[in-house]
N, CA and C atoms of all chains as a GROMACS GRO file, in nm:
protein
  627
    1MET      N    1   0.065  -0.100  -0.022
    1MET     CA    2  -0.007  -0.032  -0.012
    1MET      C    3   0.077   0.101   0.013
    2ALA      N    4   0.049   0.203  -0.120
    2ALA     CA    5   0.140   0.335  -0.091
    2ALA      C    6   0.066   0.430  -0.009
    3THR      N    7   0.173   0.564   0.032
    3THR     CA    8   0.086   0.642   0.105
    3THR      C    9   0.138   0.786   0.034
    4GLN      N   10   0.075   0.885   0.082
    4GLN     CA   11   0.077   1.013   0.048
    4GLN      C   12   0.062   1.077   0.159
    5ILE      N   13   0.164   1.143   0.233
    5ILE     CA   14   0.167   1.222   0.349
    5ILE      C   15   0.135   1.371   0.316
    6VAL      N   16   0.040   1.426   0.385
    6VAL     CA   17   0.061   1.564   0.380
    6VAL      C   18   0.093   1.614   0.548
    7MET      N   19   0.129   1.736   0.546
    7MET     CA   20   0.160   1.799   0.652
    7MET      C   21   0.082   1.916   0.667
    8ASP      N   22   0.015   1.898   0.786
    8ASP     CA   23  -0.130   2.004   0.816
    8ASP      C   24  -0.122   2.034   0.957
    9GLY      N   25  -0.194   2.085   1.029
    9GLY     CA   26  -0.178   2.160   1.164
    9GLY      C   27  -0.221   2.017   1.249
   10THR      N   28  -0.289   1.903   1.205
   10THR     CA   29  -0.303   1.780   1.282
   10THR      C   30  -0.145   1.710   1.251
   11GLY      N   31  -0.065   1.759   1.239
   11GLY     CA   32   0.072   1.638   1.215
   11GLY      C   33   0.061   1.634   1.080
   12ASP      N   34  -0.007   1.540   1.054
   12ASP     CA   35  -0.052   1.492   0.886
   12ASP      C   36  -0.136   1.436   0.867
   13THR      N   37  -0.190   1.414   0.746
   13THR     CA   38  -0.306   1.342   0.693
   13THR      C   39  -0.249   1.242   0.571
   14ARG      N   40  -0.272   1.101   0.599
   14ARG     CA   41  -0.240   1.064   0.479
   14ARG      C   42  -0.328   1.004   0.417
   15HIS      N   43  -0.288   0.957   0.287
   15HIS     CA   44  -0.407   0.906   0.180
   15HIS      C   45  -0.335   0.806   0.129
   16TYR      N   46  -0.429   0.614   0.184
   16TYR     CA   47  -0.335   0.550   0.106
   16TYR      C   48  -0.405   0.462  -0.026
   17PHE      N   49  -0.333   0.427  -0.082
   17PHE     CA   50  -0.380   0.350  -0.229
   17PHE      C   51  -0.276   0.248  -0.272
   18ASP      N   52  -0.350   0.197  -0.380
   18ASP     CA   53  -0.283   0.069  -0.401
   18ASP      C   54  -0.265   0.096  -0.540
   19ALA      N   55  -0.098   0.095  -0.566
   19ALA     CA   56  -0.039   0.153  -0.668
   19ALA      C   57  -0.062   0.032  -0.772
   20ASN      N   58  -0.120  -0.107  -0.743
   20ASN     CA   59  -0.145  -0.160  -0.849
   20ASN      C   60  -0.286  -0.147  -0.887
   21GLU      N   61  -0.364  -0.052  -0.842
   21GLU     CA   62  -0.516  -0.026  -0.914
   21GLU      C   63  -0.486   0.114  -0.968
   22GLN      N   64  -0.544   0.110  -1.104
   22GLN     CA   65  -0.556   0.204  -1.209
   22GLN      C   66  -0.629   0.319  -1.120
   23LYS      N   67  -0.743   0.301  -1.121
   23LYS     CA   68  -0.861   0.430  -1.067
   23LYS      C   69  -0.759   0.474  -0.984
   24ALA      N   70  -0.693   0.399  -0.818
   24ALA     CA   71  -0.649   0.480  -0.729
   24ALA      C   72  -0.506   0.567  -0.788
   25LEU      N   73  -0.483   0.508  -0.850
   25LEU     CA   74  -0.309   0.528  -0.885
   25LEU      C   75  -0.361   0.700  -0.930
   26ALA      N   76  -0.460   0.703  -1.051
   26ALA     CA   77  -0.534   0.793  -1.138
   26ALA      C   78  -0.538   0.906  -1.004
   27LYS      N   79  -0.604   0.849  -0.919
   27LYS     CA   80  -0.680   0.974  -0.801
   27LYS      C   81  -0.548   1.015  -0.776
   28ALA      N   82  -0.466   0.913  -0.693
   28ALA     CA   83  -0.325   0.961  -0.650
   28ALA      C   84  -0.273   1.096  -0.692
   29GLU      N   85  -0.272   1.044  -0.851
   29GLU     CA   86  -0.170   1.216  -0.900
   29GLU      C   87  -0.221   1.274  -0.943
   30GLU      N   88  -0.390   1.260  -0.940
   30GLU     CA   89  -0.438   1.435  -0.928
   30GLU      C   90  -0.414   1.464  -0.798
   31ARG      N   91  -0.401   1.401  -0.669
   31ARG     CA   92  -0.386   1.444  -0.572
   31ARG      C   93  -0.265   1.478  -0.592
   32PHE      N   94  -0.162   1.474  -0.615
   32PHE     CA   95  -0.025   1.501  -0.661
   32PHE      C   96  -0.023   1.654  -0.704
   33LYS      N   97  -0.093   1.631  -0.796
   33LYS     CA   98  -0.072   1.744  -0.930
   33LYS      C   99  -0.147   1.905  -0.835
   34GLN      N  100  -0.205   1.843  -0.759
   34GLN     CA  101  -0.344   1.975  -0.698
   34GLN      C  102  -0.253   2.021  -0.611
   35LEU      N  103  -0.206   1.920  -0.525
   35LEU     CA  104  -0.083   1.955  -0.370
   35LEU      C  105   0.058   2.035  -0.442
   36ILE      N  106   0.092   2.014  -0.540
   36ILE     CA  107   0.204   2.073  -0.583
   36ILE      C  108   0.124   2.211  -0.653
   37GLY      N  109   0.041   2.232  -0.715
   37GLY     CA  110  -0.028   2.333  -0.791
   37GLY      C  111  -0.052   2.404  -0.652
   38ASP      N  112  -0.110   2.369  -0.545
   38ASP     CA  113  -0.113   2.449  -0.445
   38ASP      C  114   0.015   2.511  -0.382
   39GLY      N  115   0.082   2.485  -0.393
   39GLY     CA  116   0.223   2.528  -0.344
   39GLY      C  117   0.306   2.408  -0.237
   40PHE      N  118   0.283   2.305  -0.235
   40PHE     CA  119   0.346   2.182  -0.184
   40PHE      C  120   0.469   2.170  -0.234
   41THR      N  121   0.554   2.113  -0.190
   41THR     CA  122   0.697   2.013  -0.215
   41THR      C  123   0.667   1.900  -0.172
   42ALA      N  124   0.717   1.794  -0.296
   42ALA     CA  125   0.729   1.690  -0.277
   42ALA      C  126   0.816   1.609  -0.264
   43ALA      N  127   0.853   1.495  -0.180
   43ALA     CA  128   0.954   1.439  -0.114
   43ALA      C  129   0.954   1.286  -0.109
   44LYS      N  130   1.032   1.216  -0.162
   44LYS     CA  131   1.022   1.054  -0.116
   44LYS      C  132   1.133   1.009  -0.086
   45ARG      N  133   1.113   0.892  -0.029
   45ARG     CA  134   1.207   0.843   0.092
   45ARG      C  135   1.325   0.752  -0.024
   46THR      N  136   1.425   0.778  -0.041
   46THR     CA  137   1.534   0.694  -0.121
   46THR      C  138   1.595   0.575  -0.038
   47GLY      N  139   1.598   0.595   0.066
   47GLY     CA  140   1.666   0.470   0.171
   47GLY      C  141   1.627   0.549   0.328
   48ALA      N  142   1.699   0.456   0.364
   48ALA     CA  143   1.689   0.499   0.566
   48ALA      C  144   1.726   0.636   0.596
   49GLY      N  145   1.661   0.719   0.642
   49GLY     CA  146   1.690   0.863   0.629
   49GLY      C  147   1.766   0.964   0.495
   50GLN      N  148   1.720   0.871   0.393
   50GLN     CA  149   1.739   0.956   0.262
   50GLN      C  150   1.634   0.987   0.195
   51VAL      N  151   1.671   1.144   0.124
   51VAL     CA  152   1.536   1.205   0.029
   51VAL      C  153   1.570   1.238  -0.060
   52SER      N  154   1.452   1.242  -0.158
   52SER     CA  155   1.480   1.326  -0.240
   52SER      C  156   1.368   1.396  -0.301
   53ARG      N  157   1.383   1.514  -0.371
   53ARG     CA  158   1.256   1.561  -0.403
   53ARG      C  159   1.220   1.536  -0.546
   54ILE      N  160   1.076   1.538  -0.520
   54ILE     CA  161   1.015   1.515  -0.671
   54ILE      C  162   0.926   1.577  -0.756
   55GLY      N  163   0.953   1.613  -0.876
   55GLY     CA  164   0.897   1.733  -0.937
   55GLY      C  165   0.764   1.710  -1.006
   56SER      N  166   0.791   1.542  -1.047
   56SER     CA  167   0.601   1.510  -1.068
   56SER      C  168   0.608   1.360  -1.010
   57PHE      N  169   0.461   1.325  -1.038
   57PHE     CA  170   0.398   1.184  -0.958
   57PHE      C  171   0.488   1.058  -0.972
   58ASP      N  172   0.523   1.022  -0.861
   58ASP     CA  173   0.620   0.864  -0.881
   58ASP      C  174   0.525   0.767  -0.841
   59ALA      N  175   0.470   0.661  -0.928
   59ALA     CA  176   0.403   0.574  -0.909
   59ALA      C  177   0.496   0.462  -0.841
   60THR      N  178   0.593   0.482  -0.847
   60THR     CA  179   0.674   0.368  -0.749
   60THR      C  180   0.716   0.412  -0.609
   61ALA      N  181   0.698   0.516  -0.613
   61ALA     CA  182   0.710   0.553  -0.464
   61ALA      C  183   0.606   0.504  -0.330
   62GLU      N  184   0.665   0.422  -0.261
   62GLU     CA  185   0.600   0.386  -0.142
   62GLU      C  186   0.571   0.490  -0.056
   63GLU      N  187   0.627   0.602  -0.034
   63GLU     CA  188   0.592   0.713   0.064
   63GLU      C  189   0.635   0.853  -0.007
   64THR      N  190   0.532   0.936  -0.038
   64THR     CA  191   0.551   1.103  -0.094
   64THR      C  192   0.529   1.127  -0.004
   65LEU      N  193   0.628   1.254   0.068
   65LEU     CA  194   0.555   1.336   0.172
   65LEU      C  195   0.576   1.498   0.119
   66PHE      N  196   0.424   1.566   0.153
   66PHE     CA  197   0.419   1.689   0.080
   66PHE      C  198   0.428   1.817   0.219
   67PHE      N  199   0.528   1.867   0.133
   67PHE     CA  200   0.512   1.993   0.274
   67PHE      C  201   0.492   2.141   0.191
   68PRO      N  202   0.452   2.269   0.283
   68PRO     CA  203   0.422   2.357   0.217
   68PRO      C  204   0.547   2.439   0.201
   69ARG      N  205   0.497   2.545   0.106
   69ARG     CA  206   0.668   2.646   0.061
   69ARG      C  207   0.692   2.679   0.184
   70LEU      N  208   0.838   2.729   0.173
   70LEU     CA  209   0.900   2.780   0.309
   70LEU      C  210   0.872   2.932   0.274
   71VAL      N  211   0.912   3.021   0.396
   71VAL     CA  212   0.904   3.129   0.424
   71VAL      C  213   1.028   3.162   0.534
   72GLY      N  214   1.094   3.300   0.509
   72GLY     CA  215   1.177   3.342   0.630
   72GLY      C  216   1.121   3.361   0.734
   73GLY      N  217   1.132   3.326   0.874
   73GLY     CA  218   1.101   3.344   0.981
   73GLY      C  219   1.143   3.456   1.026
   74MET      N  220  -3.294   2.626   4.818
   74MET     CA  221  -3.374   2.535   4.674
   74MET      C  222  -3.265   2.595   4.562
   75PHE      N  223  -3.267   2.738   4.543
   75PHE     CA  224  -3.226   2.804   4.461
   75PHE      C  225  -3.080   2.835   4.437
   76TRP      N  226  -3.020   2.821   4.553
   76TRP     CA  227  -2.899   2.806   4.581
   76TRP      C  228  -2.838   2.699   4.533
   77LEU      N  229  -2.888   2.576   4.568
   77LEU     CA  230  -2.899   2.452   4.520
   77LEU      C  231  -2.843   2.463   4.400
   78ASP      N  232  -2.953   2.517   4.309
   78ASP     CA  233  -3.005   2.514   4.156
   78ASP      C  234  -2.860   2.561   4.097
   79ARG      N  235  -2.812   2.679   4.148
   79ARG     CA  236  -2.723   2.796   4.138
   79ARG      C  237  -2.612   2.719   4.115
   80ASN      N  238  -2.552   2.625   4.247
   80ASN     CA  239  -2.449   2.546   4.223
   80ASN      C  240  -2.418   2.443   4.165
   81TRP      N  241  -2.525   2.370   4.104
   81TRP     CA  242  -2.570   2.274   4.052
   81TRP      C  243  -2.533   2.356   3.897
   82VAL      N  244  -2.575   2.445   3.857
   82VAL     CA  245  -2.552   2.495   3.737
   82VAL      C  246  -2.396   2.524   3.689
   83GLU      N  247  -2.328   2.597   3.796
   83GLU     CA  248  -2.200   2.670   3.802
   83GLU      C  249  -2.125   2.514   3.762
   84ALA      N  250  -2.149   2.398   3.877
   84ALA     CA  251  -2.068   2.311   3.883
   84ALA      C  252  -2.062   2.229   3.722
   85ARG      N  253  -2.194   2.223   3.633
   85ARG     CA  254  -2.200   2.186   3.559
   85ARG      C  255  -2.104   2.254   3.443
   86ALA      N  256  -2.125   2.366   3.446
   86ALA     CA  257  -2.005   2.472   3.364
   86ALA      C  258  -1.906   2.450   3.366
   87ARG      N  259  -1.856   2.447   3.490
   87ARG     CA  260  -1.730   2.431   3.506
   87ARG      C  261  -1.688   2.293   3.440
   88GLN      N  262  -1.737   2.187   3.481
   88GLN     CA  263  -1.704   2.043   3.426
   88GLN      C  264  -1.704   2.090   3.271
   89LYS      N  265  -1.794   2.140   3.187
   89LYS     CA  266  -1.778   2.185   3.062
   89LYS      C  267  -1.668   2.209   2.976
   90ILE      N  268  -1.662   2.358   3.077
   90ILE     CA  269  -1.494   2.425   3.050
   90ILE      C  270  -1.409   2.333   3.071
   91LEU      N  271  -1.376   2.230   3.168
   91LEU     CA  272  -1.288   2.148   3.235
   91LEU      C  273  -1.242   2.070   3.117
   92ARG      N  274  -1.408   2.003   3.072
   92ARG     CA  275  -1.398   1.910   2.924
   92ARG      C  276  -1.331   1.966   2.819
   93ALA      N  277  -1.364   2.054   2.782
   93ALA     CA  278  -1.330   2.149   2.633
   93ALA      C  279  -1.182   2.151   2.650
   94LEU      N  280  -1.152   2.203   2.774
   94LEU     CA  281  -1.004   2.232   2.762
   94LEU      C  282  -0.916   2.112   2.749
   95SER      N  283  -0.959   1.972   2.821
   95SER     CA  284  -0.887   1.891   2.817
   95SER      C  285  -0.890   1.824   2.680
   96GLU      N  286  -0.978   1.860   2.625
   96GLU     CA  287  -0.991   1.816   2.465
   96GLU      C  288  -0.916   1.882   2.360
   97ILE      N  289  -0.889   2.021   2.400
   97ILE     CA  290  -0.790   2.113   2.340
   97ILE      C  291  -0.657   2.036   2.350
   98PHE      N  292  -0.612   2.018   2.476
   98PHE     CA  293  -0.474   1.981   2.496
   98PHE      C  294  -0.451   1.851   2.486
   99SER      N  295  -0.574   1.762   2.448
   99SER     CA  296  -0.511   1.602   2.389
   99SER      C  297  -0.485   1.643   2.249
  100ARG      N  298  -0.563   1.707   2.156
  100ARG     CA  299  -0.583   1.709   2.054
  100ARG      C  300  -0.475   1.779   2.026
  101GLU      N  301  -0.382   1.868   2.076
  101GLU     CA  302  -0.229   1.944   2.040
  101GLU      C  303  -0.102   1.863   2.044
  102ALA      N  304  -0.173   1.775   2.195
  102ALA     CA  305  -0.053   1.685   2.233
  102ALA      C  306  -0.066   1.558   2.109
  103SER      N  307  -0.121   1.538   2.101
  103SER     CA  308  -0.146   1.418   1.939
  103SER      C  309  -0.107   1.458   1.851
  104SER      N  310  -0.136   1.637   1.784
  104SER     CA  311  -0.080   1.670   1.690
  104SER      C  312   0.128   1.682   1.662
  105GLU      N  313   0.156   1.702   1.819
  105GLU     CA  314   0.273   1.725   1.802
  105GLU      C  315   0.339   1.573   1.818
  106ALA      N  316   0.221   1.473   1.906
  106ALA     CA  317   0.333   1.324   1.868
  106ALA      C  318   0.300   1.230   1.728
  107ARG      N  319   0.215   1.273   1.682
  107ARG     CA  320   0.253   1.262   1.511
  107ARG      C  321   0.341   1.318   1.418
  108GLY      N  322   0.377   1.464   1.458
  108GLY     CA  323   0.470   1.499   1.402
  108GLY      C  324   0.608   1.478   1.437
  109LEU      N  325   0.605   1.438   1.559
  109LEU     CA  326   0.766   1.369   1.603
  109LEU      C  327   0.785   1.250   1.554
  110ARG      N  328   0.677   1.203   1.543
  110ARG     CA  329   0.677   1.021   1.474
  110ARG      C  330   0.672   1.018   1.355
  111LEU      N  331   0.675   1.108   1.270
  111LEU     CA  332   0.678   1.137   1.088
  111LEU      C  333   0.779   1.232   1.086
  112LEU      N  334   0.880   1.308   1.195
  112LEU     CA  335   1.002   1.348   1.167
  112LEU      C  336   1.087   1.211   1.191
  113LYS      N  337   1.072   1.112   1.277
  113LYS     CA  338   1.202   1.028   1.357
  113LYS      C  339   1.136   0.906   1.234
  114SER      N  340   1.068   0.903   1.165
  114SER     CA  341   1.055   0.806   1.074
  114SER      C  342   1.123   0.824   0.931
  115TRP      N  343   1.204   0.950   0.956
  115TRP     CA  344   1.244   0.995   0.809
  115TRP      C  345   1.387   1.064   0.833
  116LEU      N  346   1.431   1.033   0.958
  116LEU     CA  347   1.562   1.063   1.018
  116LEU      C  348   1.678   0.951   0.973
  117THR      N  349   1.783   0.953   0.966
  117THR     CA  350   1.870   0.864   0.956
  117THR      C  351   1.902   0.812   1.084
  118SER      N  352   1.969   0.685   1.092
  118SER     CA  353   2.013   0.597   1.212
  118SER      C  354   2.049   0.718   1.296
  119GLU      N  355   2.170   0.784   1.259
  119GLU     CA  356   2.255   0.881   1.301
  119GLU      C  357   2.203   1.001   1.386
  120GLN      N  358   2.082   1.083   1.285
  120GLN     CA  359   2.016   1.152   1.315
  120GLN      C  360   1.902   1.155   1.417
  121LEU      N  361   1.915   1.030   1.429
  121LEU     CA  362   1.792   1.004   1.552
  121LEU      C  363   1.832   0.963   1.674
  122ALA      N  364   1.977   0.888   1.683
  122ALA     CA  365   2.022   0.884   1.786
  122ALA      C  366   2.080   1.023   1.860
  123GLN      N  367   2.134   1.089   1.771
  123GLN     CA  368   2.128   1.213   1.792
  123GLN      C  369   2.055   1.289   1.831
  124PHE      N  370   1.926   1.307   1.803
  124PHE     CA  371   1.812   1.384   1.820
  124PHE      C  372   1.734   1.328   1.975
  125GLU      N  373   1.722   1.184   1.978
  125GLU     CA  374   1.682   1.083   2.104
  125GLU      C  375   1.771   1.180   2.191
  126ALA      N  376   1.877   1.211   2.201
  126ALA     CA  377   1.968   1.206   2.322
  126ALA      C  378   1.965   1.340   2.329
  127LYS      N  379   1.966   1.463   2.223
  127LYS     CA  380   2.009   1.621   2.299
  127LYS      C  381   1.906   1.706   2.215
  128ARG      N  382   1.808   1.656   2.145
  128ARG     CA  383   1.681   1.757   2.099
  128ARG      C  384   1.721   1.802   2.036
  129TYR      N  385   1.870   1.774   1.887
  129TYR     CA  386   1.864   1.832   1.833
  129TYR      C  387   1.935   1.721   1.697
  130PHE      N  388   1.919   1.768   1.598
  130PHE     CA  389   2.047   1.697   1.488
  130PHE      C  390   2.103   1.772   1.370
  131ASP      N  391   2.219   1.718   1.309
  131ASP     CA  392   2.290   1.773   1.214
  131ASP      C  393   2.235   1.749   1.064
  132VAL      N  394   2.256   1.803   0.968
  132VAL     CA  395   2.254   1.786   0.806
  132VAL      C  396   2.339   1.853   0.751
  133ILE      N  397   2.357   1.796   0.660
  133ILE     CA  398   2.477   1.868   0.544
  133ILE      C  399   2.384   1.878   0.444
  134GLY      N  400   2.415   2.034   0.444
  134GLY     CA  401   2.359   2.140   0.312
  134GLY      C  402   2.425   2.064   0.199
  135CYS      N  403   2.309   2.070   0.092
  135CYS     CA  404   2.340   1.974  -0.059
  135CYS      C  405   2.414   2.048  -0.129
  136TYR      N  406   2.425   2.182  -0.122
  136TYR     CA  407   2.512   2.252  -0.246
  136TYR      C  408   2.607   2.308  -0.181
  137THR      N  409   2.646   2.394  -0.026
  137THR     CA  410   2.770   2.411   0.025
  137THR      C  411   2.827   2.305   0.080
  138GLY      N  412   2.755   2.224   0.114
  138GLY     CA  413   2.837   2.098   0.182
  138GLY      C  414   2.837   2.125   0.397
  139ARG      N  415   2.784   2.245   0.390
  139ARG     CA  416   2.807   2.272   0.530
  139ARG      C  417   2.695   2.220   0.612
  140HIS      N  418   2.751   2.256   0.752
  140HIS     CA  419   2.679   2.172   0.880
  140HIS      C  420   2.540   2.274   0.914
  141TYR      N  421   2.470   2.240   0.939
  141TYR     CA  422   2.348   2.278   1.010
  141TYR      C  423   2.289   2.166   1.103
  142ARG      N  424   2.278   2.250   1.225
  142ARG     CA  425   2.212   2.197   1.340
  142ARG      C  426   2.071   2.234   1.329
  143ILE      N  427   1.990   2.147   1.350
  143ILE     CA  428   1.821   2.156   1.349
  143ILE      C  429   1.787   2.167   1.502
  144HIS      N  430   1.757   2.238   1.604
  144HIS     CA  431   1.683   2.194   1.718
  144HIS      C  432   1.559   2.196   1.709
  145TYR      N  433   1.491   2.097   1.829
  145TYR     CA  434   1.357   2.122   1.847
  145TYR      C  435   1.344   2.207   1.855
  146GLY      N  436   1.168   2.260   1.747
  146GLY     CA  437   1.135   2.407   1.802
  146GLY      C  438   1.059   2.413   1.641
  147THR      N  439   0.975   2.546   1.662
  147THR     CA  440   0.940   2.616   1.507
  147THR      C  441   0.977   2.734   1.468
  148ALA      N  442   1.088   2.780   1.519
  148ALA     CA  443   1.141   2.898   1.443
  148ALA      C  444   1.275   2.915   1.515
  149ASN      N  445   1.350   2.989   1.443
  149ASN     CA  446   1.472   2.984   1.505
  149ASN      C  447   1.551   2.877   1.543
  150ASN      N  448   1.539   2.808   1.482
  150ASN     CA  449   1.572   2.669   1.555
  150ASN      C  450   1.714   2.610   1.443
  151VAL      N  451   1.750   2.684   1.373
  151VAL     CA  452   1.827   2.625   1.302
  151VAL      C  453   1.940   2.717   1.290
  152HIS      N  454   2.092   2.612   1.307
  152HIS     CA  455   2.206   2.728   1.309
  152HIS      C  456   2.305   2.695   1.238
  153LEU      N  457   2.387   2.741   1.175
  153LEU     CA  458   2.474   2.690   1.060
  153LEU      C  459   2.592   2.698   1.178
  154LEU      N  460   2.701   2.555   1.143
  154LEU     CA  461   2.819   2.539   1.236
  154LEU      C  462   2.933   2.557   1.177
  155ASP      N  463   3.000   2.563   1.223
  155ASP     CA  464   3.164   2.575   1.164
  155ASP      C  465   3.235   2.444   1.328
  156THR      N  466   3.382   2.432   1.301
  156THR     CA  467   3.421   2.381   1.436
  156THR      C  468   3.417   2.399   1.562
  157ASP      N  469   3.403   2.536   1.526
  157ASP     CA  470   3.373   2.578   1.715
  157ASP      C  471   3.228   2.587   1.737
  158GLY      N  472   3.164   2.559   1.661
  158GLY     CA  473   3.001   2.591   1.695
  158GLY      C  474   2.927   2.653   1.620
  159PRO      N  475   2.839   2.710   1.638
  159PRO     CA  476   2.738   2.786   1.567
  159PRO      C  477   2.757   2.947   1.519
  160ILE      N  478   2.781   2.951   1.414
  160ILE     CA  479   2.785   3.104   1.366
  160ILE      C  480   2.702   3.167   1.359
  161VAL      N  481   2.583   3.118   1.243
  161VAL     CA  482   2.493   3.195   1.256
  161VAL      C  483   2.369   3.173   1.297
  162GLY      N  484   2.241   3.189   1.297
  162GLY     CA  485   2.115   3.149   1.310
  162GLY      C  486   2.013   3.150   1.153
  163ARG      N  487   1.970   3.034   1.121
  163ARG     CA  488   1.887   3.079   1.010
  163ARG      C  489   1.746   3.026   0.986
  164CYS      N  490   1.666   3.090   0.972
  164CYS     CA  491   1.533   3.104   1.040
  164CYS      C  492   1.454   3.098   0.902
  165PHE      N  493   1.406   2.981   0.844
  165PHE     CA  494   1.300   2.934   0.720
  165PHE      C  495   1.209   2.867   0.809
  166VAL      N  496   1.095   2.829   0.784
  166VAL     CA  497   1.016   2.772   0.816
  166VAL      C  498   0.885   2.734   0.701
  167PRO      N  499   0.812   2.624   0.697
  167PRO     CA  500   0.662   2.634   0.639
  167PRO      C  501   0.597   2.731   0.648
  168VAL      N  502   0.524   2.751   0.562
  168VAL     CA  503   0.406   2.858   0.590
  168VAL      C  504   0.276   2.752   0.636
  169GLY      N  505   0.239   2.810   0.722
  169GLY     CA  506   0.087   2.739   0.838
  169GLY      C  507   0.126   2.700   0.978
  170HIS      N  508   0.030   2.680   1.036
  170HIS     CA  509   0.105   2.637   1.168
  170HIS      C  510   0.110   2.482   1.157
  171LEU      N  511   0.207   2.479   1.199
  171LEU     CA  512   0.284   2.315   1.171
  171LEU      C  513   0.326   2.283   1.309
  172VAL      N  514   0.356   2.174   1.346
  172VAL     CA  515   0.364   2.106   1.504
  172VAL      C  516   0.542   2.106   1.446
  173ALA      N  517   0.598   2.093   1.594
  173ALA     CA  518   0.795   2.099   1.594
  173ALA      C  519   0.792   2.029   1.509
  174GLY      N  520   0.789   1.886   1.480
  174GLY     CA  521   0.846   1.768   1.424
  174GLY      C  522   0.796   1.800   1.250
  175ASP      N  523   0.691   1.880   1.172
  175ASP     CA  524   0.695   1.870   1.040
  175ASP      C  525   0.757   1.976   1.022
  176VAL      N  526   0.806   2.117   1.118
  176VAL     CA  527   0.863   2.183   1.072
  176VAL      C  528   1.034   2.119   1.055
  177MET      N  529   1.058   2.086   1.149
  177MET     CA  530   1.196   2.016   1.174
  177MET      C  531   1.233   1.948   1.082
  178LEU      N  532   1.126   1.860   0.987
  178LEU     CA  533   1.158   1.766   0.898
  178LEU      C  534   1.161   1.808   0.754
  179THR      N  535   1.054   1.942   0.727
  179THR     CA  536   1.082   2.025   0.644
  179THR      C  537   1.208   2.092   0.621
  180GLN      N  538   1.301   2.133   0.700
  180GLN     CA  539   1.428   2.213   0.724
  180GLN      C  540   1.499   2.096   0.682
  181LYS      N  541   1.526   1.974   0.726
  181LYS     CA  542   1.609   1.904   0.703
  181LYS      C  543   1.599   1.862   0.541
  182ILE      N  544   1.452   1.813   0.525
  182ILE     CA  545   1.492   1.760   0.346
  182ILE      C  546   1.530   1.895   0.278
  183THR      N  547   1.428   2.006   0.319
  183THR     CA  548   1.526   2.093   0.238
  183THR      C  549   1.655   2.132   0.216
  184LEU      N  550   1.713   2.165   0.336
  184LEU     CA  551   1.877   2.168   0.356
  184LEU      C  552   1.951   2.051   0.261
  185GLU      N  553   1.894   1.922   0.269
  185GLU     CA  554   1.927   1.844   0.246
  185GLU      C  555   1.962   1.809   0.106
  186THR      N  556   1.834   1.846   0.027
  186THR     CA  557   1.788   1.837  -0.141
  186THR      C  558   1.781   1.987  -0.195
  187ASN      N  559   1.761   2.091  -0.128
  187ASN     CA  560   1.762   2.240  -0.190
  187ASN      C  561   1.808   2.341  -0.121
  188GLU      N  562   1.883   2.323  -0.039
  188GLU     CA  563   1.998   2.424   0.047
  188GLU      C  564   1.955   2.558  -0.018
  189LEU      N  565   1.961   2.584  -0.155
  189LEU     CA  566   1.963   2.703  -0.195
  189LEU      C  567   1.822   2.811  -0.173
  190ALA      N  568   1.728   2.695  -0.184
  190ALA     CA  569   1.608   2.767  -0.169
  190ALA      C  570   1.598   2.786  -0.023
  191ALA      N  571   1.624   2.728   0.068
  191ALA     CA  572   1.626   2.774   0.247
  191ALA      C  573   1.696   2.896   0.240
  192LEU      N  574   1.793   2.900   0.165
  192LEU     CA  575   1.907   3.019   0.202
  192LEU      C  576   1.848   3.138   0.153
  193ALA      N  577   1.799   3.120   0.016
  193ALA     CA  578   1.707   3.251  -0.006
  193ALA      C  579   1.610   3.294   0.041
  194VAL      N  580   1.512   3.217   0.132
  194VAL     CA  581   1.411   3.296   0.187
  194VAL      C  582   1.477   3.302   0.387
  195ALA      N  583   1.567   3.232   0.395
  195ALA     CA  584   1.621   3.245   0.532
  195ALA      C  585   1.630   3.376   0.597
  196GLN      N  586   1.590   3.391   0.708
  196GLN     CA  587   1.627   3.516   0.765
  196GLN      C  588   1.740   3.481   0.871
  197SER      N  589   1.812   3.562   0.875
  197SER     CA  590   1.964   3.513   0.971
  197SER      C  591   1.948   3.594   1.151
  198PHE      N  592   1.998   3.540   1.247
  198PHE     CA  593   1.977   3.564   1.342
  198PHE      C  594   2.105   3.542   1.440
  199LEU      N  595   2.122   3.592   1.528
  199LEU     CA  596   2.236   3.537   1.585
  199LEU      C  597   2.205   3.460   1.694
  200PRO      N  598   2.263   3.305   1.732
  200PRO     CA  599   2.201   3.249   1.811
  200PRO      C  600   2.256   3.288   1.943
  201GLN      N  601   2.144   3.263   1.988
  201GLN     CA  602   2.153   3.279   2.179
  201GLN      C  603   2.176   3.201   2.251
  202GLN      N  604   2.179   3.084   2.240
  202GLN     CA  605   2.246   2.969   2.301
  202GLN      C  606   2.359   2.918   2.273
  203SER      N  607   2.427   2.820   2.363
  203SER     CA  608   2.558   2.783   2.339
  203SER      C  609   2.574   2.620   2.284
  204PHE      N  610   2.603   2.567   2.195
  204PHE     CA  611   2.591   2.403   2.166
  204PHE      C  612   2.678   2.379   2.156
  205PRO      N  613   2.732   2.263   2.212
  205PRO     CA  614   2.829   2.188   2.129
  205PRO      C  615   2.868   2.179   2.039
  206ALA      N  616   3.011   2.211   2.043
  206ALA     CA  617   3.087   2.244   1.839
  206ALA      C  618   3.085   2.056   1.800
  207LEU      N  619   3.106   2.090   1.675
  207LEU     CA  620   3.134   1.986   1.590
  207LEU      C  621   3.303   1.899   1.603
  208PRO      N  622   3.287   1.791   1.592
  208PRO     CA  623   3.416   1.757   1.609
  208PRO      C  624   3.531   1.799   1.503
  209ALA      N  625   3.632   1.870   1.540
  209ALA     CA  626   3.670   1.894   1.430
  209ALA      C  627   3.754   1.765   1.309
   0.00000   0.00000   0.00000
């Protein structure tokens, strides 16, 4: 089961989907595009503690994390 | 009789307020805990050990190769380090009201994958606390 994790005020919201299911995959891709359009950055885990940013939907990513855009504090 | 009624109403009101406050506190505590769980699951084993022991962890900027220390917190919690310790603070945070674990994870990922984006928005500040220096 793949997961899209979206950071928010509750800690995070998780969306689980079966990457082998076409309909679920399409919905996940749509969510990805929507979040990126809203200004979120997406990252996927590439190893233990290793992360890479992704600019387009990766159907093979087990976990994709979305965080809001940055501002100076 | 009226006195008894009034006491009963006041007691009920107090109970309601306490219940509402307790719900708010537990919701916040659980958001905080969720954020920390998420952070810990995305740290390297070295960063996790460091964080468990000291409530901060170090990352290496992907562009400059410089060391940063991310402390537990939601603002003014990132310091650029050299072998003598922190040189300057860099404040950059995700927009919105995120819990500490989420803010720290965002800072880690950004420094490790897109350091220049962090530096482009970061505000500098003077580190006010003293932290252990990096090993030479």
